[in-house]
mmCIF file as Biopython writes it, N, C-alpha, C and O atoms, coordinates in Angstrom:
data_model
#
loop_
_atom_site.group_PDB
_atom_site.id
_atom_site.type_symbol
_atom_site.label_atom_id
_atom_site.label_alt_id
_atom_site.label_comp_id
_atom_site.label_asym_id
_atom_site.label_entity_id
_atom_site.label_seq_id
_atom_site.pdbx_PDB_ins_code
_atom_site.Cartn_x
_atom_site.Cartn_y
_atom_site.Cartn_z
_atom_site.occupancy
_atom_site.B_iso_or_equiv
_atom_site.auth_seq_id
_atom_site.auth_asym_id
_atom_site.pdbx_PDB_model_num
ATOM 1   N N  . MET A ? 1  ? 122.119 126.196 49.779 1.0 0.0 1  A 1 
ATOM 2   C CA . MET A ? 1  ? 121.426 125.339 50.665 1.0 0.0 1  A 1 
ATOM 3   C C  . MET A ? 1  ? 122.286 125.668 52.505 1.0 0.0 1  A 1 
ATOM 4   O O  . MET A ? 1  ? 123.355 126.119 52.916 1.0 0.0 1  A 1 
ATOM 5   N N  . LYS A ? 2  ? 121.054 125.125 53.078 1.0 0.0 2  A 1 
ATOM 6   C CA . LYS A ? 2  ? 121.893 125.682 54.385 1.0 0.0 2  A 1 
ATOM 7   C C  . LYS A ? 2  ? 121.761 124.071 55.416 1.0 0.0 2  A 1 
ATOM 8   O O  . LYS A ? 2  ? 120.946 123.167 55.601 1.0 0.0 2  A 1 
ATOM 9   N N  . ILE A ? 3  ? 122.947 124.418 55.806 1.0 0.0 3  A 1 
ATOM 10  C CA . ILE A ? 3  ? 123.115 123.110 57.127 1.0 0.0 3  A 1 
ATOM 11  C C  . ILE A ? 3  ? 123.200 123.385 58.248 1.0 0.0 3  A 1 
ATOM 12  O O  . ILE A ? 3  ? 124.169 124.102 58.498 1.0 0.0 3  A 1 
ATOM 13  N N  . ALA A ? 4  ? 122.318 123.005 59.433 1.0 0.0 4  A 1 
ATOM 14  C CA . ALA A ? 4  ? 122.825 123.138 60.662 1.0 0.0 4  A 1 
ATOM 15  C C  . ALA A ? 4  ? 123.319 121.927 61.377 1.0 0.0 4  A 1 
ATOM 16  O O  . ALA A ? 4  ? 123.542 121.015 60.580 1.0 0.0 4  A 1 
ATOM 17  N N  . ILE A ? 5  ? 123.566 121.617 62.630 1.0 0.0 5  A 1 
ATOM 18  C CA . ILE A ? 5  ? 123.458 120.488 63.506 1.0 0.0 5  A 1 
ATOM 19  C C  . ILE A ? 5  ? 123.072 120.571 64.512 1.0 0.0 5  A 1 
ATOM 20  O O  . ILE A ? 5  ? 123.536 121.589 65.025 1.0 0.0 5  A 1 
ATOM 21  N N  . THR A ? 6  ? 122.279 119.929 65.319 1.0 0.0 6  A 1 
ATOM 22  C CA . THR A ? 6  ? 121.626 120.002 66.047 1.0 0.0 6  A 1 
ATOM 23  C C  . THR A ? 6  ? 122.191 118.842 66.717 1.0 0.0 6  A 1 
ATOM 24  O O  . THR A ? 6  ? 122.618 117.838 66.148 1.0 0.0 6  A 1 
ATOM 25  N N  . THR A ? 7  ? 122.141 119.207 68.862 1.0 0.0 7  A 1 
ATOM 26  C CA . THR A ? 7  ? 122.467 118.244 69.641 1.0 0.0 7  A 1 
ATOM 27  C C  . THR A ? 7  ? 121.490 118.067 70.484 1.0 0.0 7  A 1 
ATOM 28  O O  . THR A ? 7  ? 120.322 118.128 70.100 1.0 0.0 7  A 1 
ATOM 29  N N  . ASP A ? 8  ? 121.774 117.855 71.590 1.0 0.0 8  A 1 
ATOM 30  C CA . ASP A ? 8  ? 121.185 117.327 72.818 1.0 0.0 8  A 1 
ATOM 31  C C  . ASP A ? 8  ? 122.121 118.073 73.812 1.0 0.0 8  A 1 
ATOM 32  O O  . ASP A ? 8  ? 123.288 118.150 73.428 1.0 0.0 8  A 1 
ATOM 33  N N  . SER A ? 9  ? 121.816 118.675 75.094 1.0 0.0 9  A 1 
ATOM 34  C CA . SER A ? 9  ? 122.290 119.083 75.965 1.0 0.0 9  A 1 
ATOM 35  C C  . SER A ? 9  ? 123.548 118.158 76.752 1.0 0.0 9  A 1 
ATOM 36  O O  . SER A ? 9  ? 124.530 118.537 77.391 1.0 0.0 9  A 1 
ATOM 37  N N  . ASN A ? 10 ? 123.172 117.122 76.487 1.0 0.0 10 A 1 
ATOM 38  C CA . ASN A ? 10 ? 123.906 115.691 76.919 1.0 0.0 10 A 1 
ATOM 39  C C  . ASN A ? 10 ? 125.283 115.740 76.287 1.0 0.0 10 A 1 
ATOM 40  O O  . ASN A ? 10 ? 126.139 114.996 76.764 1.0 0.0 10 A 1 
ATOM 41  N N  . ALA A ? 11 ? 125.540 116.386 75.453 1.0 0.0 11 A 1 
ATOM 42  C CA . ALA A ? 11 ? 126.818 116.361 74.306 1.0 0.0 11 A 1 
ATOM 43  C C  . ALA A ? 11 ? 127.947 116.608 75.134 1.0 0.0 11 A 1 
ATOM 44  O O  . ALA A ? 11 ? 129.065 116.106 75.017 1.0 0.0 11 A 1 
ATOM 45  N N  . GLY A ? 12 ? 127.356 117.836 76.407 1.0 0.0 12 A 1 
ATOM 46  C CA . GLY A ? 12 ? 128.550 118.376 77.122 1.0 0.0 12 A 1 
ATOM 47  C C  . GLY A ? 12 ? 128.471 120.202 76.458 1.0 0.0 12 A 1 
ATOM 48  O O  . GLY A ? 12 ? 128.780 121.086 77.256 1.0 0.0 12 A 1 
ATOM 49  N N  . ILE A ? 13 ? 128.111 120.544 75.220 1.0 0.0 13 A 1 
ATOM 50  C CA . ILE A ? 13 ? 128.111 121.591 74.629 1.0 0.0 13 A 1 
ATOM 51  C C  . ILE A ? 13 ? 127.374 122.731 75.159 1.0 0.0 13 A 1 
ATOM 52  O O  . ILE A ? 13 ? 126.151 122.658 75.039 1.0 0.0 13 A 1 
ATOM 53  N N  . LEU A ? 14 ? 127.869 123.798 75.736 1.0 0.0 14 A 1 
ATOM 54  C CA . LEU A ? 14 ? 126.877 124.655 76.258 1.0 0.0 14 A 1 
ATOM 55  C C  . LEU A ? 14 ? 126.461 125.894 75.027 1.0 0.0 14 A 1 
ATOM 56  O O  . LEU A ? 14 ? 127.159 126.452 74.181 1.0 0.0 14 A 1 
ATOM 57  N N  . PRO A ? 15 ? 125.125 126.002 75.347 1.0 0.0 15 A 1 
ATOM 58  C CA . PRO A ? 15 ? 124.607 127.227 74.548 1.0 0.0 15 A 1 
ATOM 59  C C  . PRO A ? 15 ? 125.668 128.207 74.050 1.0 0.0 15 A 1 
ATOM 60  O O  . PRO A ? 15 ? 125.807 128.534 72.872 1.0 0.0 15 A 1 
ATOM 61  N N  . THR A ? 16 ? 126.206 128.525 74.805 1.0 0.0 16 A 1 
ATOM 62  C CA . THR A ? 16 ? 127.310 130.319 74.830 1.0 0.0 16 A 1 
ATOM 63  C C  . THR A ? 16 ? 128.691 129.552 73.769 1.0 0.0 16 A 1 
ATOM 64  O O  . THR A ? 16 ? 129.341 130.139 72.903 1.0 0.0 16 A 1 
ATOM 65  N N  . GLU A ? 17 ? 128.808 128.266 74.154 1.0 0.0 17 A 1 
ATOM 66  C CA . GLU A ? 17 ? 130.354 127.796 73.259 1.0 0.0 17 A 1 
ATOM 67  C C  . GLU A ? 17 ? 129.744 128.014 71.832 1.0 0.0 17 A 1 
ATOM 68  O O  . GLU A ? 17 ? 130.660 128.225 71.038 1.0 0.0 17 A 1 
ATOM 69  N N  . VAL A ? 18 ? 128.504 128.036 71.229 1.0 0.0 18 A 1 
ATOM 70  C CA . VAL A ? 18 ? 128.164 127.673 69.698 1.0 0.0 18 A 1 
ATOM 71  C C  . VAL A ? 18 ? 127.379 128.935 69.629 1.0 0.0 18 A 1 
ATOM 72  O O  . VAL A ? 18 ? 126.191 128.776 69.350 1.0 0.0 18 A 1 
ATOM 73  N N  . GLU A ? 19 ? 127.717 129.950 69.791 1.0 0.0 19 A 1 
ATOM 74  C CA . GLU A ? 19 ? 126.661 131.450 69.340 1.0 0.0 19 A 1 
ATOM 75  C C  . GLU A ? 19 ? 127.415 131.695 68.502 1.0 0.0 19 A 1 
ATOM 76  O O  . GLU A ? 19 ? 128.639 131.584 68.424 1.0 0.0 19 A 1 
ATOM 77  N N  . ASP A ? 20 ? 126.427 132.155 67.635 1.0 0.0 20 A 1 
ATOM 78  C CA . ASP A ? 20 ? 127.084 132.589 65.691 1.0 0.0 20 A 1 
ATOM 79  C C  . ASP A ? 20 ? 127.527 131.453 65.167 1.0 0.0 20 A 1 
ATOM 80  O O  . ASP A ? 20 ? 128.677 131.532 64.736 1.0 0.0 20 A 1 
ATOM 81  N N  . THR A ? 21 ? 126.947 130.309 65.045 1.0 0.0 21 A 1 
ATOM 82  C CA . THR A ? 21 ? 127.397 129.341 64.580 1.0 0.0 21 A 1 
ATOM 83  C C  . THR A ? 21 ? 125.812 128.451 64.446 1.0 0.0 21 A 1 
ATOM 84  O O  . THR A ? 21 ? 124.805 128.535 65.150 1.0 0.0 21 A 1 
ATOM 85  N N  . ASN A ? 22 ? 126.087 127.663 63.324 1.0 0.0 22 A 1 
ATOM 86  C CA . ASN A ? 22 ? 124.911 126.896 62.555 1.0 0.0 22 A 1 
ATOM 87  C C  . ASN A ? 22 ? 124.757 125.523 63.779 1.0 0.0 22 A 1 
ATOM 88  O O  . ASN A ? 22 ? 124.128 124.495 63.532 1.0 0.0 22 A 1 
ATOM 89  N N  . ILE A ? 23 ? 125.308 125.733 64.787 1.0 0.0 23 A 1 
ATOM 90  C CA . ILE A ? 23 ? 125.113 124.781 65.695 1.0 0.0 23 A 1 
ATOM 91  C C  . ILE A ? 23 ? 124.094 124.779 66.881 1.0 0.0 23 A 1 
ATOM 92  O O  . ILE A ? 23 ? 124.318 125.575 67.793 1.0 0.0 23 A 1 
ATOM 93  N N  . PHE A ? 24 ? 123.311 124.198 66.939 1.0 0.0 24 A 1 
ATOM 94  C CA . PHE A ? 24 ? 121.880 124.046 67.230 1.0 0.0 24 A 1 
ATOM 95  C C  . PHE A ? 24 ? 121.407 123.092 68.974 1.0 0.0 24 A 1 
ATOM 96  O O  . PHE A ? 24 ? 120.768 122.039 68.965 1.0 0.0 24 A 1 
ATOM 97  N N  . VAL A ? 25 ? 121.892 123.766 70.257 1.0 0.0 25 A 1 
ATOM 98  C CA . VAL A ? 25 ? 121.500 122.865 71.846 1.0 0.0 25 A 1 
ATOM 99  C C  . VAL A ? 25 ? 120.496 122.281 72.009 1.0 0.0 25 A 1 
ATOM 100 O O  . VAL A ? 25 ? 120.155 122.844 73.050 1.0 0.0 25 A 1 
ATOM 101 N N  . LEU A ? 26 ? 119.595 121.470 71.783 1.0 0.0 26 A 1 
ATOM 102 C CA . LEU A ? 26 ? 118.509 121.229 72.234 1.0 0.0 26 A 1 
ATOM 103 C C  . LEU A ? 26 ? 118.585 120.692 73.854 1.0 0.0 26 A 1 
ATOM 104 O O  . LEU A ? 26 ? 119.172 119.700 74.286 1.0 0.0 26 A 1 
ATOM 105 N N  . PRO A ? 27 ? 117.834 121.636 74.540 1.0 0.0 27 A 1 
ATOM 106 C CA . PRO A ? 27 ? 117.911 120.913 75.922 1.0 0.0 27 A 1 
ATOM 107 C C  . PRO A ? 27 ? 117.278 119.804 76.213 1.0 0.0 27 A 1 
ATOM 108 O O  . PRO A ? 27 ? 116.158 119.501 75.803 1.0 0.0 27 A 1 
ATOM 109 N N  . MET A ? 28 ? 118.325 118.840 77.290 1.0 0.0 28 A 1 
ATOM 110 C CA . MET A ? 28 ? 117.625 117.501 77.370 1.0 0.0 28 A 1 
ATOM 111 C C  . MET A ? 28 ? 116.682 117.691 78.833 1.0 0.0 28 A 1 
ATOM 112 O O  . MET A ? 28 ? 116.940 118.248 79.900 1.0 0.0 28 A 1 
ATOM 113 N N  . PRO A ? 29 ? 115.722 117.099 78.434 1.0 0.0 29 A 1 
ATOM 114 C CA . PRO A ? 29 ? 114.535 116.916 79.739 1.0 0.0 29 A 1 
ATOM 115 C C  . PRO A ? 29 ? 114.746 115.880 80.672 1.0 0.0 29 A 1 
ATOM 116 O O  . PRO A ? 29 ? 115.074 114.755 80.293 1.0 0.0 29 A 1 
ATOM 117 N N  . PHE A ? 30 ? 114.573 116.184 81.951 1.0 0.0 30 A 1 
ATOM 118 C CA . PHE A ? 30 ? 114.912 115.518 82.938 1.0 0.0 30 A 1 
ATOM 119 C C  . PHE A ? 30 ? 114.346 115.554 84.398 1.0 0.0 30 A 1 
ATOM 120 O O  . PHE A ? 30 ? 114.169 116.701 84.807 1.0 0.0 30 A 1 
ATOM 121 N N  . LEU A ? 31 ? 114.086 114.751 85.102 1.0 0.0 31 A 1 
ATOM 122 C CA . LEU A ? 31 ? 112.823 114.618 86.364 1.0 0.0 31 A 1 
ATOM 123 C C  . LEU A ? 31 ? 113.837 114.403 87.544 1.0 0.0 31 A 1 
ATOM 124 O O  . LEU A ? 31 ? 114.583 113.447 87.756 1.0 0.0 31 A 1 
ATOM 125 N N  . ILE A ? 32 ? 113.576 116.037 88.538 1.0 0.0 32 A 1 
ATOM 126 C CA . ILE A ? 32 ? 114.554 115.804 89.748 1.0 0.0 32 A 1 
ATOM 127 C C  . ILE A ? 32 ? 113.522 115.639 90.968 1.0 0.0 32 A 1 
ATOM 128 O O  . ILE A ? 32 ? 112.942 116.650 91.365 1.0 0.0 32 A 1 
ATOM 129 N N  . ASP A ? 33 ? 113.243 114.232 91.656 1.0 0.0 33 A 1 
ATOM 130 C CA . ASP A ? 33 ? 112.259 114.405 92.543 1.0 0.0 33 A 1 
ATOM 131 C C  . ASP A ? 33 ? 110.533 114.587 91.896 1.0 0.0 33 A 1 
ATOM 132 O O  . ASP A ? 33 ? 109.630 115.005 92.620 1.0 0.0 33 A 1 
ATOM 133 N N  . GLY A ? 34 ? 110.325 114.211 90.514 1.0 0.0 34 A 1 
ATOM 134 C CA . GLY A ? 34 ? 109.170 114.540 89.716 1.0 0.0 34 A 1 
ATOM 135 C C  . GLY A ? 34 ? 108.924 115.577 89.252 1.0 0.0 34 A 1 
ATOM 136 O O  . GLY A ? 34 ? 107.812 116.087 89.119 1.0 0.0 34 A 1 
ATOM 137 N N  . GLU A ? 35 ? 109.995 116.014 88.944 1.0 0.0 35 A 1 
ATOM 138 C CA . GLU A ? 35 ? 109.297 118.099 88.316 1.0 0.0 35 A 1 
ATOM 139 C C  . GLU A ? 35 ? 110.486 118.019 87.050 1.0 0.0 35 A 1 
ATOM 140 O O  . GLU A ? 35 ? 111.684 118.008 87.333 1.0 0.0 35 A 1 
ATOM 141 N N  . GLU A ? 36 ? 110.236 117.991 86.330 1.0 0.0 36 A 1 
ATOM 142 C CA . GLU A ? 36 ? 110.385 117.999 84.881 1.0 0.0 36 A 1 
ATOM 143 C C  . GLU A ? 36 ? 111.470 119.373 84.921 1.0 0.0 36 A 1 
ATOM 144 O O  . GLU A ? 36 ? 111.025 120.191 85.726 1.0 0.0 36 A 1 
ATOM 145 N N  . TYR A ? 37 ? 112.440 119.729 84.437 1.0 0.0 37 A 1 
ATOM 146 C CA . TYR A ? 37 ? 113.566 120.484 84.235 1.0 0.0 37 A 1 
ATOM 147 C C  . TYR A ? 37 ? 114.554 120.445 83.144 1.0 0.0 37 A 1 
ATOM 148 O O  . TYR A ? 37 ? 115.141 119.397 82.875 1.0 0.0 37 A 1 
ATOM 149 N N  . PHE A ? 38 ? 114.709 121.259 82.668 1.0 0.0 38 A 1 
ATOM 150 C CA . PHE A ? 38 ? 115.587 121.393 80.851 1.0 0.0 38 A 1 
ATOM 151 C C  . PHE A ? 38 ? 116.466 121.975 81.654 1.0 0.0 38 A 1 
ATOM 152 O O  . PHE A ? 38 ? 116.295 122.643 82.674 1.0 0.0 38 A 1 
ATOM 153 N N  . GLU A ? 39 ? 118.185 121.398 80.644 1.0 0.0 39 A 1 
ATOM 154 C CA . GLU A ? 39 ? 119.251 121.741 81.440 1.0 0.0 39 A 1 
ATOM 155 C C  . GLU A ? 39 ? 119.530 122.967 80.416 1.0 0.0 39 A 1 
ATOM 156 O O  . GLU A ? 39 ? 119.311 123.293 79.249 1.0 0.0 39 A 1 
ATOM 157 N N  . ASN A ? 40 ? 120.316 123.559 81.907 1.0 0.0 40 A 1 
ATOM 158 C CA . ASN A ? 40 ? 120.858 125.152 81.409 1.0 0.0 40 A 1 
ATOM 159 C C  . ASN A ? 40 ? 119.531 126.361 81.160 1.0 0.0 40 A 1 
ATOM 160 O O  . ASN A ? 40 ? 119.854 127.548 81.111 1.0 0.0 40 A 1 
ATOM 161 N N  . ILE A ? 41 ? 117.859 125.911 80.992 1.0 0.0 41 A 1 
ATOM 162 C CA . ILE A ? 41 ? 117.075 126.319 81.068 1.0 0.0 41 A 1 
ATOM 163 C C  . ILE A ? 41 ? 116.612 126.344 82.332 1.0 0.0 41 A 1 
ATOM 164 O O  . ILE A ? 41 ? 117.363 127.162 82.862 1.0 0.0 41 A 1 
ATOM 165 N N  . ASN A ? 42 ? 116.183 126.134 82.799 1.0 0.0 42 A 1 
ATOM 166 C CA . ASN A ? 42 ? 115.332 126.466 83.830 1.0 0.0 42 A 1 
ATOM 167 C C  . ASN A ? 42 ? 116.109 125.487 85.481 1.0 0.0 42 A 1 
ATOM 168 O O  . ASN A ? 42 ? 115.433 124.991 86.383 1.0 0.0 42 A 1 
ATOM 169 N N  . LEU A ? 43 ? 117.456 125.491 85.392 1.0 0.0 43 A 1 
ATOM 170 C CA . LEU A ? 43 ? 118.288 124.569 86.418 1.0 0.0 43 A 1 
ATOM 171 C C  . LEU A ? 43 ? 119.545 124.582 85.927 1.0 0.0 43 A 1 
ATOM 172 O O  . LEU A ? 43 ? 119.605 123.970 84.860 1.0 0.0 43 A 1 
ATOM 173 N N  . THR A ? 44 ? 120.870 125.169 86.387 1.0 0.0 44 A 1 
ATOM 174 C CA . THR A ? 44 ? 121.948 125.750 86.379 1.0 0.0 44 A 1 
ATOM 175 C C  . THR A ? 44 ? 122.570 124.126 86.488 1.0 0.0 44 A 1 
ATOM 176 O O  . THR A ? 44 ? 122.034 123.203 87.100 1.0 0.0 44 A 1 
ATOM 177 N N  . GLN A ? 45 ? 123.681 124.078 85.814 1.0 0.0 45 A 1 
ATOM 178 C CA . GLN A ? 45 ? 124.462 122.714 85.878 1.0 0.0 45 A 1 
ATOM 179 C C  . GLN A ? 45 ? 125.014 122.768 87.697 1.0 0.0 45 A 1 
ATOM 180 O O  . GLN A ? 45 ? 125.358 121.745 88.289 1.0 0.0 45 A 1 
ATOM 181 N N  . ASP A ? 46 ? 125.000 123.853 88.206 1.0 0.0 46 A 1 
ATOM 182 C CA . ASP A ? 46 ? 126.038 124.000 89.476 1.0 0.0 46 A 1 
ATOM 183 C C  . ASP A ? 46 ? 124.822 123.295 90.500 1.0 0.0 46 A 1 
ATOM 184 O O  . ASP A ? 46 ? 124.930 122.603 91.512 1.0 0.0 46 A 1 
ATOM 185 N N  . GLU A ? 47 ? 123.627 123.804 89.748 1.0 0.0 47 A 1 
ATOM 186 C CA . GLU A ? 47 ? 122.025 123.415 91.266 1.0 0.0 47 A 1 
ATOM 187 C C  . GLU A ? 47 ? 121.501 121.421 90.986 1.0 0.0 47 A 1 
ATOM 188 O O  . GLU A ? 47 ? 120.882 120.548 91.594 1.0 0.0 47 A 1 
ATOM 189 N N  . PHE A ? 48 ? 122.251 121.592 89.687 1.0 0.0 48 A 1 
ATOM 190 C CA . PHE A ? 48 ? 122.003 120.228 89.303 1.0 0.0 48 A 1 
ATOM 191 C C  . PHE A ? 48 ? 122.862 119.077 90.300 1.0 0.0 48 A 1 
ATOM 192 O O  . PHE A ? 48 ? 122.438 118.302 91.157 1.0 0.0 48 A 1 
ATOM 193 N N  . PHE A ? 49 ? 123.970 119.282 89.890 1.0 0.0 49 A 1 
ATOM 194 C CA . PHE A ? 49 ? 124.800 118.879 91.083 1.0 0.0 49 A 1 
ATOM 195 C C  . PHE A ? 49 ? 124.608 118.752 92.489 1.0 0.0 49 A 1 
ATOM 196 O O  . PHE A ? 49 ? 124.571 117.781 93.245 1.0 0.0 49 A 1 
ATOM 197 N N  . GLU A ? 50 ? 124.486 120.078 92.659 1.0 0.0 50 A 1 
ATOM 198 C CA . GLU A ? 50 ? 123.786 120.165 94.267 1.0 0.0 50 A 1 
ATOM 199 C C  . GLU A ? 50 ? 122.970 119.415 95.035 1.0 0.0 50 A 1 
ATOM 200 O O  . GLU A ? 50 ? 123.065 119.041 96.204 1.0 0.0 50 A 1 
ATOM 201 N N  . LYS A ? 51 ? 121.721 119.166 93.755 1.0 0.0 51 A 1 
ATOM 202 C CA . LYS A ? 51 ? 120.567 118.319 94.130 1.0 0.0 51 A 1 
ATOM 203 C C  . LYS A ? 51 ? 120.971 116.485 93.980 1.0 0.0 51 A 1 
ATOM 204 O O  . LYS A ? 51 ? 120.492 115.461 94.468 1.0 0.0 51 A 1 
ATOM 205 N N  . GLN A ? 52 ? 121.849 116.726 93.243 1.0 0.0 52 A 1 
ATOM 206 C CA . GLN A ? 52 ? 122.807 115.030 92.961 1.0 0.0 52 A 1 
ATOM 207 C C  . GLN A ? 52 ? 123.148 114.993 94.267 1.0 0.0 52 A 1 
ATOM 208 O O  . GLN A ? 52 ? 122.509 114.204 94.963 1.0 0.0 52 A 1 
ATOM 209 N N  . ILE A ? 53 ? 124.111 115.737 94.854 1.0 0.0 53 A 1 
ATOM 210 C CA . ILE A ? 53 ? 124.690 115.290 95.952 1.0 0.0 53 A 1 
ATOM 211 C C  . ILE A ? 53 ? 123.477 114.880 97.125 1.0 0.0 53 A 1 
ATOM 212 O O  . ILE A ? 53 ? 123.340 113.794 97.690 1.0 0.0 53 A 1 
ATOM 213 N N  . ALA A ? 54 ? 122.621 116.176 97.292 1.0 0.0 54 A 1 
ATOM 214 C CA . ALA A ? 54 ? 122.296 116.276 98.167 1.0 0.0 54 A 1 
ATOM 215 C C  . ALA A ? 54 ? 120.706 114.372 98.375 1.0 0.0 54 A 1 
ATOM 216 O O  . ALA A ? 54 ? 119.713 114.153 99.068 1.0 0.0 54 A 1 
ATOM 217 N N  . GLY A ? 55 ? 121.314 113.774 97.526 1.0 0.0 55 A 1 
ATOM 218 C CA . GLY A ? 55 ? 120.343 112.423 97.440 1.0 0.0 55 A 1 
ATOM 219 C C  . GLY A ? 55 ? 119.225 112.681 96.342 1.0 0.0 55 A 1 
ATOM 220 O O  . GLY A ? 55 ? 118.608 111.652 96.068 1.0 0.0 55 A 1 
ATOM 221 N N  . ALA A ? 56 ? 118.876 113.657 95.743 1.0 0.0 56 A 1 
ATOM 222 C CA . ALA A ? 56 ? 117.682 113.478 94.761 1.0 0.0 56 A 1 
ATOM 223 C C  . ALA A ? 56 ? 117.361 112.345 94.032 1.0 0.0 56 A 1 
ATOM 224 O O  . ALA A ? 56 ? 118.357 111.787 93.570 1.0 0.0 56 A 1 
ATOM 225 N N  . ASN A ? 57 ? 116.314 111.827 93.779 1.0 0.0 57 A 1 
ATOM 226 C CA . ASN A ? 57 ? 115.849 111.010 92.398 1.0 0.0 57 A 1 
ATOM 227 C C  . ASN A ? 57 ? 115.485 111.805 91.239 1.0 0.0 57 A 1 
ATOM 228 O O  . ASN A ? 57 ? 114.636 112.662 90.991 1.0 0.0 57 A 1 
ATOM 229 N N  . ILE A ? 58 ? 117.040 110.841 90.207 1.0 0.0 58 A 1 
ATOM 230 C CA . ILE A ? 58 ? 117.022 112.098 88.880 1.0 0.0 58 A 1 
ATOM 231 C C  . ILE A ? 58 ? 117.119 110.849 88.280 1.0 0.0 58 A 1 
ATOM 232 O O  . ILE A ? 58 ? 117.818 109.859 88.495 1.0 0.0 58 A 1 
ATOM 233 N N  . SER A ? 59 ? 115.950 111.226 87.194 1.0 0.0 59 A 1 
ATOM 234 C CA . SER A ? 59 ? 115.719 110.410 85.834 1.0 0.0 59 A 1 
ATOM 235 C C  . SER A ? 59 ? 115.838 111.142 84.641 1.0 0.0 59 A 1 
ATOM 236 O O  . SER A ? 59 ? 116.080 112.334 84.450 1.0 0.0 59 A 1 
ATOM 237 N N  . THR A ? 60 ? 115.611 110.156 83.834 1.0 0.0 60 A 1 
ATOM 238 C CA . THR A ? 60 ? 114.810 111.026 82.414 1.0 0.0 60 A 1 
ATOM 239 C C  . THR A ? 60 ? 114.693 109.495 81.552 1.0 0.0 60 A 1 
ATOM 240 O O  . THR A ? 60 ? 115.085 108.386 81.914 1.0 0.0 60 A 1 
ATOM 241 N N  . SER A ? 61 ? 113.965 109.928 80.224 1.0 0.0 61 A 1 
ATOM 242 C CA . SER A ? 61 ? 113.244 109.424 79.932 1.0 0.0 61 A 1 
ATOM 243 C C  . SER A ? 61 ? 114.194 107.690 79.248 1.0 0.0 61 A 1 
ATOM 244 O O  . SER A ? 61 ? 113.825 106.587 78.843 1.0 0.0 61 A 1 
ATOM 245 N N  . GLN A ? 62 ? 115.130 108.194 79.410 1.0 0.0 62 A 1 
ATOM 246 C CA . GLN A ? 62 ? 116.032 106.773 79.038 1.0 0.0 62 A 1 
ATOM 247 C C  . GLN A ? 62 ? 116.727 106.118 80.048 1.0 0.0 62 A 1 
ATOM 248 O O  . GLN A ? 62 ? 117.881 106.282 80.444 1.0 0.0 62 A 1 
ATOM 249 N N  . GLN A ? 63 ? 115.604 105.132 80.508 1.0 0.0 63 A 1 
ATOM 250 C CA . GLN A ? 63 ? 116.162 104.353 81.984 1.0 0.0 63 A 1 
ATOM 251 C C  . GLN A ? 63 ? 117.006 103.195 81.197 1.0 0.0 63 A 1 
ATOM 252 O O  . GLN A ? 63 ? 116.817 102.592 80.140 1.0 0.0 63 A 1 
ATOM 253 N N  . ALA A ? 64 ? 117.912 103.167 82.086 1.0 0.0 64 A 1 
ATOM 254 C CA . ALA A ? 64 ? 119.017 101.974 82.294 1.0 0.0 64 A 1 
ATOM 255 C C  . ALA A ? 64 ? 118.306 100.725 83.269 1.0 0.0 64 A 1 
ATOM 256 O O  . ALA A ? 64 ? 117.894 100.749 84.429 1.0 0.0 64 A 1 
ATOM 257 N N  . TYR A ? 65 ? 118.361 99.684  82.286 1.0 0.0 65 A 1 
ATOM 258 C CA . TYR A ? 65 ? 118.207 98.497  83.328 1.0 0.0 65 A 1 
ATOM 259 C C  . TYR A ? 65 ? 119.378 97.342  83.881 1.0 0.0 65 A 1 
ATOM 260 O O  . TYR A ? 65 ? 119.916 96.690  82.985 1.0 0.0 65 A 1 
ATOM 261 N N  . ILE A ? 66 ? 119.596 97.195  84.613 1.0 0.0 66 A 1 
ATOM 262 C CA . ILE A ? 66 ? 120.796 96.045  84.596 1.0 0.0 66 A 1 
ATOM 263 C C  . ILE A ? 66 ? 119.920 95.042  85.184 1.0 0.0 66 A 1 
ATOM 264 O O  . ILE A ? 66 ? 119.125 95.227  86.105 1.0 0.0 66 A 1 
ATOM 265 N N  . LEU A ? 67 ? 120.150 93.956  84.554 1.0 0.0 67 A 1 
ATOM 266 C CA . LEU A ? 67 ? 119.858 92.918  85.005 1.0 0.0 67 A 1 
ATOM 267 C C  . LEU A ? 67 ? 120.690 91.448  85.805 1.0 0.0 67 A 1 
ATOM 268 O O  . LEU A ? 67 ? 120.020 90.483  86.172 1.0 0.0 67 A 1 
#
């Protein structure tokens, strides 16, 4: 029997940290100014933080609403 662990990239685990293991990191999709990105696939963490500091509109499918 094979066992694998999956998590999304919001867990803070980089794909390079789990090489040669049975842990798989699924990239978390998010939107920046209406354009879709995947963490560590088509946007680095540094680029993400640069856009955040610049005031970009960043969201995910998991919206939080404060009443």
